[in-house]
C-alpha positions as CSV (number, residue, x, y, z in Angstrom):
1,X,0.0,0.0,0.0
2,X,1.0,3.6,-0.5
3,X,-0.2,5.9,2.3
4,X,-0.1,9.6,2.4
5,X,-0.1,10.7,6.0
6,X,-1.1,14.2,6.8
7,X,-0.2,15.4,10.3
8,X,-0.2,18.7,12.2
9,X,3.0,17.6,14.0
10,X,6.1,15.5,13.2
11,X,9.8,15.4,13.8
12,X,11.8,17.1,15.0
13,X,9.1,17.9,17.6
14,X,8.9,15.4,20.5
15,X,5.6,14.4,22.0
16,X,3.4,11.3,22.2
17,X,1.7,11.8,18.8
18,X,5.1,12.1,17.1
19,X,6.3,9.0,18.9
20,X,3.3,7.0,17.7
21,X,3.7,8.3,14.1
22,X,7.4,7.7,14.1
23,X,7.0,4.1,15.0
24,X,4.1,3.6,12.7
25,X,6.0,5.0,9.7
26,X,9.0,2.9,10.5
27,X,7.0,-0.3,10.8
28,X,4.8,0.3,7.8
29,X,8.0,0.8,5.7
30,X,9.5,-2.3,7.3
31,X,6.3,-4.3,6.4
32,X,6.6,-3.3,2.7
33,X,4.3,-0.3,2.5
34,X,5.4,3.1,1.2
35,X,4.6,6.3,3.2
36,X,4.6,10.0,2.4
37,X,4.4,12.3,5.4
38,X,2.9,15.7,4.8
39,X,3.7,17.9,7.9
40,X,4.8,21.3,9.0
41,X,8.3,21.9,7.7
42,X,10.8,20.8,10.3
43,X,13.9,20.6,8.1
44,X,13.6,16.8,7.4
45,X,13.0,15.3,4.0
46,X,13.1,11.6,4.9
47,X,12.5,9.2,7.8
48,X,13.2,5.5,7.8
49,X,12.7,5.4,4.0
50,X,9.5,7.5,4.0
51,X,9.5,10.8,2.2
52,X,8.6,13.9,4.2
53,X,7.1,16.9,2.4
54,X,7.4,19.9,4.7
55,X,4.8,22.7,4.4
56,X,5.9,26.1,5.6
57,X,4.3,27.0,9.0
58,X,4.3,29.5,11.8
59,X,4.4,29.0,15.6
60,X,1.0,28.7,17.4
61,X,0.7,31.8,19.7
62,X,-0.5,29.7,22.7
63,X,2.0,26.9,22.0
64,X,5.1,28.2,20.2
65,X,6.6,24.7,19.9
66,X,3.8,23.7,17.6
67,X,3.8,25.0,14.1
68,X,0.6,25.7,12.1
69,X,1.0,24.9,8.4
70,X,-1.7,26.0,6.0
71,X,-2.4,23.8,3.0
72,X,-1.1,25.2,-0.3
73,X,-1.2,24.1,-4.0
74,X,2.4,22.7,-3.8
75,X,1.0,19.6,-2.1
76,X,-1.0,18.4,-5.1
77,X,1.9,17.6,-7.5
78,X,3.7,15.8,-4.6
79,X,0.6,13.6,-4.1
80,X,0.2,13.0,-7.8
81,X,3.8,11.9,-8.1
82,X,3.4,9.6,-5.1
83,X,0.1,8.1,-6.2
84,X,-1.3,7.1,-2.8
85,X,-3.8,4.4,-2.4
86,X,-5.4,6.2,0.6
87,X,-4.9,9.3,2.7
88,X,-4.6,9.1,6.5
89,X,-5.2,12.4,8.3
90,X,-4.0,12.7,11.9
91,X,-5.9,15.2,14.1
92,X,-7.4,17.2,11.1
93,X,-7.2,20.8,12.2
94,X,-5.3,23.0,9.7
95,X,-2.9,21.1,7.5
96,X,-5.1,18.1,7.9
97,X,-7.9,19.9,6.1
98,X,-5.7,19.7,3.0
99,X,-5.8,16.0,3.5
100,X,-9.6,16.0,3.5
101,X,-9.7,18.1,0.4
102,X,-7.2,16.0,-1.6
103,X,-8.9,12.8,-0.6
104,X,-12.2,14.1,-2.0
105,X,-10.8,15.8,-5.1
106,X,-8.6,12.8,-6.0
107,X,-11.3,10.3,-5.1
108,X,-9.1,8.5,-2.5
109,X,-10.3,6.6,0.6
110,X,-9.8,8.6,3.8
111,X,-8.9,7.5,7.3
112,X,-8.7,9.9,10.2
113,X,-7.3,9.4,13.7
114,X,-7.9,11.3,16.9
115,X,-5.0,11.8,19.3
116,X,-5.5,15.1,21.0
117,X,-8.6,15.8,23.1
118,X,-8.9,19.5,22.0
119,X,-12.3,20.2,23.5
120,X,-10.9,19.5,27.0
121,X,-7.8,21.6,26.3
122,X,-10.0,24.7,25.9
123,X,-10.9,24.6,29.6
124,X,-7.3,25.1,30.5
125,X,-6.8,28.1,28.2
126,X,-9.9,30.0,29.2
127,X,-11.8,29.1,26.0
128,X,-14.3,26.7,27.4
129,X,-17.2,28.6,25.9
130,X,-16.1,27.4,22.4
131,X,-16.3,23.7,23.3
132,X,-19.6,23.0,21.4
133,X,-18.3,24.9,18.4
134,X,-15.1,22.9,18.4
135,X,-17.1,19.6,18.6
136,X,-19.1,20.8,15.6
137,X,-15.9,21.4,13.6
138,X,-14.4,18.1,14.6
139,X,-17.7,16.3,13.6
140,X,-17.7,18.0,10.2
141,X,-14.1,17.0,9.5
142,X,-14.1,13.4,10.9
143,X,-17.4,12.4,9.3
144,X,-15.8,12.8,5.9
145,X,-13.6,9.8,6.7
146,X,-14.5,6.2,5.9
147,X,-13.0,5.3,9.3
148,X,-12.1,7.3,12.4
149,X,-9.5,5.7,14.7
150,X,-9.1,6.4,18.4
151,X,-6.3,5.4,20.7
152,X,-8.5,4.3,23.6
153,X,-11.9,2.8,24.2
154,X,-12.9,5.8,26.2
155,X,-12.2,8.1,23.2
156,X,-14.2,5.8,20.9
157,X,-17.2,6.3,23.2
158,X,-16.6,10.0,23.6
159,X,-16.4,10.7,19.8
160,X,-19.4,8.5,19.1
161,X,-21.4,10.3,21.8
162,X,-20.7,13.6,20.0
163,X,-21.9,12.3,16.6
164,X,-18.6,11.2,15.0
165,X,-19.4,8.1,13.0
166,X,-17.5,5.0,11.9
167,X,-15.2,4.9,15.0
168,X,-12.8,2.1,15.9
169,X,-10.0,1.4,18.3
170,X,-6.4,1.6,17.1
171,X,-4.5,-0.4,19.8
172,X,-1.8,1.2,21.9
173,X,1.9,0.5,21.3
174,X,5.2,1.0,23.2
175,X,8.8,0.2,22.5
176,X,9.4,-2.6,24.9
177,X,12.9,-3.2,23.6
178,X,14.1,0.3,24.5
179,X,12.1,0.9,27.7
180,X,13.3,-1.8,30.2
181,X,13.7,-2.0,34.0
182,X,17.3,-3.1,33.5
183,X,18.2,0.5,32.5
184,X,17.9,1.7,36.1
185,X,21.0,3.7,36.8
186,X,22.5,5.3,39.9
187,X,24.1,7.9,37.7
188,X,20.7,8.9,36.1
189,X,19.0,8.8,39.5
190,X,21.6,11.2,40.9
191,X,21.1,13.5,37.8
192,X,17.4,13.6,38.2
193,X,17.5,14.2,41.9
194,X,20.1,16.9,41.7
195,X,22.7,14.8,43.5
196,X,20.4,13.1,46.1
197,X,20.1,9.5,44.8
198,X,19.1,8.3,48.2
199,X,15.9,10.4,48.3
200,X,12.5,9.2,47.1
201,X,12.4,10.2,43.4
202,X,9.2,11.3,41.7
203,X,9.1,11.7,37.9
204,X,6.9,13.4,35.3
205,X,7.6,13.1,31.6
206,X,5.7,15.1,28.9
207,X,4.8,18.5,27.7
208,X,5.0,21.3,30.2
209,X,1.7,22.8,29.3
210,X,-1.4,24.0,31.2
211,X,-3.7,21.1,30.2
212,X,-1.3,18.6,31.9
213,X,-2.1,20.1,35.4
214,X,1.5,19.6,36.6
215,X,0.9,22.0,39.4
216,X,-1.1,19.2,41.1
217,X,2.2,17.4,41.8
218,X,3.5,20.0,44.3
219,X,1.3,18.8,47.2
220,X,2.5,15.3,46.5
221,X,6.1,16.3,46.6
222,X,5.6,18.3,49.8
223,X,3.8,15.4,51.6
224,X,6.8,13.1,51.3
225,X,9.8,13.9,53.4
226,X,13.1,14.4,51.5
227,X,11.4,13.6,48.2
228,X,12.7,15.0,44.9
229,X,10.8,15.7,41.7
230,X,12.2,15.6,38.2
231,X,10.2,17.2,35.4
232,X,11.3,15.9,32.0
233,X,10.2,17.7,28.9
234,X,9.6,21.3,27.7
235,X,6.7,23.5,26.7
236,X,5.0,26.9,26.9
237,X,4.2,26.5,30.6
238,X,7.7,26.1,31.9
239,X,8.2,29.6,33.3
240,X,4.9,29.4,35.2
241,X,5.9,26.0,36.5
242,X,9.3,27.2,37.6
243,X,7.6,29.9,39.6
244,X,5.0,27.5,41.0
245,X,7.7,25.0,42.2
246,X,10.1,27.6,43.5
247,X,11.5,26.6,46.9
248,X,10.8,22.9,46.4
249,X,13.2,20.1,45.5
250,X,12.2,20.1,41.8
251,X,14.6,19.6,38.9
252,X,13.7,20.9,35.4
253,X,15.6,18.4,33.3
254,X,14.5,19.4,29.8
255,X,14.0,16.9,27.0
256,X,15.5,13.4,27.2
257,X,15.3,10.9,24.3
258,X,16.2,7.3,23.6
259,X,18.2,5.4,26.2
260,X,18.5,8.5,28.4
261,X,14.7,8.7,28.7
262,X,14.4,5.0,29.2
263,X,17.0,5.1,32.0
264,X,15.1,8.1,33.6
265,X,11.9,6.0,33.8
266,X,13.7,3.0,35.1
267,X,15.5,4.9,37.8
268,X,12.6,6.7,39.4
269,X,10.4,5.4,42.3
270,X,7.1,6.7,41.0
271,X,5.8,8.3,37.8
272,X,3.2,11.0,38.7
273,X,0.7,11.9,35.9
274,X,-2.2,14.3,36.9
275,X,-3.5,15.1,33.4
276,X,-7.2,14.7,32.7
277,X,-7.0,15.3,29.0
278,X,-5.3,12.1,27.7
279,X,-6.7,10.2,24.8
280,X,-4.1,7.5,25.7
281,X,-1.1,8.6,27.7
282,X,1.8,7.0,25.9
283,X,4.3,8.2,28.6
284,X,2.4,5.9,31.0
285,X,3.0,2.9,28.8
286,X,6.7,3.9,28.5
287,X,7.0,4.2,32.3
288,X,5.3,0.8,32.8
289,X,7.6,-0.8,30.2
290,X,10.5,0.5,32.2
291,X,9.1,-0.9,35.4
292,X,8.3,2.4,37.0
293,X,5.1,2.3,39.1
294,X,2.6,4.9,38.0
295,X,0.2,7.2,39.9
296,X,-2.3,8.7,37.5
297,X,-5.6,10.5,37.2
298,X,-8.4,7.9,36.7
299,X,-9.9,9.5,33.6
300,X,-9.9,9.2,29.8
301,X,-7.6,6.9,27.9
302,X,-5.6,6.2,31.1
303,X,-8.3,3.8,32.2
304,X,-7.4,1.5,29.3
305,X,-3.8,1.3,30.6
306,X,-3.8,1.3,34.3
307,X,-5.7,-1.1,36.5
308,X,-5.8,0.4,40.0
309,X,-3.9,-1.7,42.5
310,X,-2.6,-4.1,40.0
311,X,-0.2,-2.4,37.7
312,X,-0.4,1.2,39.1
313,X,-2.5,3.5,41.2
314,X,-5.4,5.6,40.0
315,X,-6.8,8.6,41.9
316,X,-9.9,10.8,41.6
317,X,-8.6,14.1,40.1
318,X,-11.5,15.9,41.9
319,X,-10.1,14.8,45.3
320,X,-7.4,17.3,46.4
321,X,-5.6,14.5,48.4
322,X,-6.1,11.7,45.9
323,X,-2.6,11.8,44.3
324,X,-1.0,12.5,47.7
325,X,-2.6,9.4,49.3
326,X,-1.9,7.2,46.3
327,X,1.8,8.2,46.1
328,X,2.3,7.8,49.9
329,X,0.8,4.4,49.7
330,X,3.1,3.4,46.8
331,X,6.3,4.5,48.5
332,X,5.4,3.1,51.9
333,X,5.2,-0.5,50.8
334,X,8.3,-1.8,49.0
335,X,6.9,-5.3,48.4
336,X,3.7,-4.0,46.8
337,X,5.8,-1.5,44.8
338,X,7.8,-4.4,43.3
339,X,4.7,-6.3,42.5
340,X,3.4,-3.2,40.6
341,X,6.7,-3.0,38.7
342,X,6.4,-6.5,37.5
343,X,2.7,-6.3,36.6
344,X,3.3,-3.0,34.8
345,X,6.1,-4.5,32.7
346,X,3.9,-7.5,31.8
347,X,1.1,-5.2,30.7
348,X,3.4,-3.2,28.5
349,X,4.8,-6.3,26.9
350,X,1.4,-7.0,25.4
351,X,1.6,-3.8,23.3
352,X,4.5,-3.8,20.8
353,X,4.5,-1.4,17.9
354,X,4.6,-4.2,15.4
355,X,1.2,-5.6,16.4
356,X,-0.3,-2.1,16.5
357,X,0.9,-1.4,13.0
358,X,-0.3,-4.7,11.6
359,X,-3.7,-3.8,13.0
360,X,-3.5,-0.5,11.2
361,X,-2.7,-2.2,8.0
362,X,-5.8,-4.3,8.4
363,X,-7.9,-1.2,8.9
364,X,-6.4,0.3,5.7
365,X,-7.1,-2.9,3.8
366,X,-10.8,-2.9,5.0
367,X,-11.2,0.7,3.9
368,X,-9.6,0.0,0.5
369,X,-11.8,-3.1,0.0
370,X,-15.0,-1.1,0.8
371,X,-14.0,1.7,-1.5
372,X,-13.5,-0.7,-4.4
373,X,-17.1,-1.7,-4.1
374,X,-18.4,1.9,-4.4
375,X,-18.9,3.2,-8.0
376,X,-16.9,6.3,-8.7
377,X,-18.9,9.5,-8.6
């Protein structure tokens, strides 16, 4: 198959969506498919054998790390030269609208996937009054697709309840070869704890942005004597978070990738994740694969990953003390913590990227088969 993948974000940006797409592109190419990535221009022209066509963009005012690229006529000759069998649009918003347009104008089957729960994001940026409008726009875009893929069962239900049709579950994936408990390191632990490897070490990995509700970790940190907190990642909320955590034992580590990131997960005592806006929560799967016990808000796609008391702890985000109590419990019982580590790793081992990509191939094949039965307009 030849797949044209339209996405609002790709390398060199680092986030959960890019991680999923990066592994998907790599495995599709490895399985014999050909992929064209149409994304905001990041200076790359190829990834793992797939061609990247970069569209000029500009930074999003509320989130400068994210570029907005507006579709333009230069895309058509690239598509015509590539001759895709289908178009897959990831989070159709701006550039993705070009994918919708070209699928229709070139009479190509269209698959869309939903990775970012934008309606919930609005609440964290003071724009909650536009939530119904945004659902209407999402419905209009996604219902043009022959198939809408979600990354958790909760999101399948959520989209269906808002009138988005033809939804299905695209199973989770994680790199269990890179993220492993054996990468725990005293050197990394010392780095994350600012030279205090003997102290309880709490970890957060992900975007430093308002919708992640990272501020909620401060009471957890302050409730545990001598605990240290490492925040791994970057984003538009960093300065506000530096002010919020001033005077606490918090280390702003910046971005880590590859084996360094895997070692960070494996070296921590607990992974704290208060976000309520997750469609999946890939960083949770990475932490679990590395054997790091997780304490997470019991909402959204997280419920597909974490089973409370078995492979991690869930807390009610409406309870001010929920995360505090769960983390204290985790750190107080070493035997139970080791059981959680083992169970978390076993859960992650069920979800390799190869299986997730083969499932995606089956979805593509179903859409293509159905399209061949429909007479051309």
